[in-house]
C-alpha positions as CSV (number, residue, x, y, z in Angstrom):
1,M,94.8,-38.2,71.4
2,L,95.2,-42.2,72.2
3,E,95.6,-43.1,68.5
4,I,98.7,-40.7,68.4
5,L,100.4,-41.0,71.9
6,D,103.2,-43.9,70.1
7,D,104.2,-41.7,68.0
8,L,104.4,-39.0,70.4
9,D,106.8,-41.3,72.7
10,R,108.5,-42.1,70.2
11,W,108.7,-38.3,69.0
12,Q,109.7,-37.2,72.3
13,T,112.6,-40.1,72.7
14,A,114.1,-38.5,69.5
15,G,113.9,-35.0,70.9
16,R,111.6,-33.8,68.3
17,R,109.7,-30.7,68.5
18,I,105.9,-31.3,67.8
19,A,102.6,-29.3,67.3
20,V,99.5,-30.8,68.3
21,A,95.9,-30.2,66.5
22,R,92.9,-31.1,68.4
23,V,89.3,-30.5,67.1
24,V,87.5,-28.3,69.9
25,D,84.6,-27.9,68.1
26,I,82.4,-28.2,64.9
27,E,79.3,-26.6,63.3
28,G,76.7,-28.4,61.5
29,S,78.7,-31.5,59.4
30,G,82.3,-32.1,60.4
31,P,84.3,-34.8,59.7
32,R,85.9,-35.6,63.2
33,D,84.2,-35.0,66.7
34,P,85.4,-32.7,69.2
35,G,88.7,-34.5,70.7
36,A,90.2,-35.8,67.4
37,A,93.8,-34.8,67.1
38,M,97.0,-34.6,64.8
39,A,100.3,-34.1,65.6
40,V,103.1,-32.8,63.3
41,N,106.8,-33.3,64.1
42,E,109.6,-30.4,62.7
43,D,110.4,-32.8,60.5
44,G,107.0,-32.7,58.7
45,E,105.9,-36.2,59.9
46,V,102.1,-36.6,60.8
47,A,100.2,-38.8,62.8
48,G,96.4,-38.8,63.6
49,S,93.6,-37.1,61.9
50,V,91.6,-34.1,62.3
51,S,89.5,-34.3,59.5
52,G,89.7,-37.6,57.6
53,G,91.8,-36.2,55.1
54,C,90.1,-33.1,53.9
55,V,92.2,-30.3,55.6
56,E,95.1,-32.3,56.8
57,G,97.5,-30.5,54.4
58,A,96.3,-27.1,55.4
59,V,97.2,-28.2,59.1
60,V,100.3,-29.4,58.5
61,V,101.3,-25.7,57.0
62,E,100.0,-24.3,60.3
63,A,101.6,-26.1,62.5
64,M,105.1,-25.8,60.8
65,Q,104.6,-22.1,60.7
66,L,104.0,-22.6,64.5
67,L,107.1,-24.8,64.9
68,D,109.3,-22.3,62.7
69,G,107.8,-19.4,64.9
70,D,105.4,-17.5,62.2
71,R,102.5,-18.2,64.2
72,G,101.6,-18.5,68.1
73,P,99.2,-21.4,69.6
74,G,95.6,-20.8,69.1
75,I,92.3,-21.5,67.6
76,V,92.3,-22.1,63.4
77,T,89.0,-22.6,61.7
78,F,88.4,-24.3,58.2
79,G,84.6,-24.4,56.4
80,F,82.2,-24.7,54.0
81,S,82.5,-20.8,53.6
82,D,86.1,-20.6,53.6
83,D,87.5,-20.2,50.0
84,E,90.9,-21.8,51.6
85,A,89.2,-24.7,53.2
86,F,86.7,-25.6,50.3
87,A,90.2,-25.4,48.3
88,V,91.8,-27.8,50.2
89,G,88.5,-30.3,50.6
90,L,86.2,-29.4,53.2
91,T,83.0,-30.3,51.5
92,C,80.9,-31.4,54.2
93,G,78.8,-28.3,54.7
94,G,80.5,-28.0,58.1
95,I,83.0,-25.7,59.9
96,I,85.7,-27.0,62.3
97,H,87.6,-25.0,64.9
98,L,90.5,-26.6,65.8
99,F,93.1,-25.5,68.5
100,I,96.9,-25.6,67.7
101,E,99.7,-25.4,70.1
102,E,103.4,-26.7,70.5
103,L,103.5,-29.8,72.8
104,D,105.0,-29.2,76.2
105,W,107.1,-31.6,77.5
């Protein structure tokens, strides 16, 4: 979370709405440890990483859906056995669980 604080502060100052995704659990091999965080503002700008690049695009889609009101906060899972996650590149063989929510200032 510390690595994205400067961006969060800048976006808050500019009045942007922000979704934050955090790794809350991994099963097997995972690209980032629990606690890794990524933020997406309403303009689609991204800060941080939850997977070292392999599922970030899919996380941006989930975050934008949350900010658009098309989904609520909650757990999103990507894993090797998940066809969508495999398609976006999570080939490390593990499963990552993310909690995505809108940042409430």
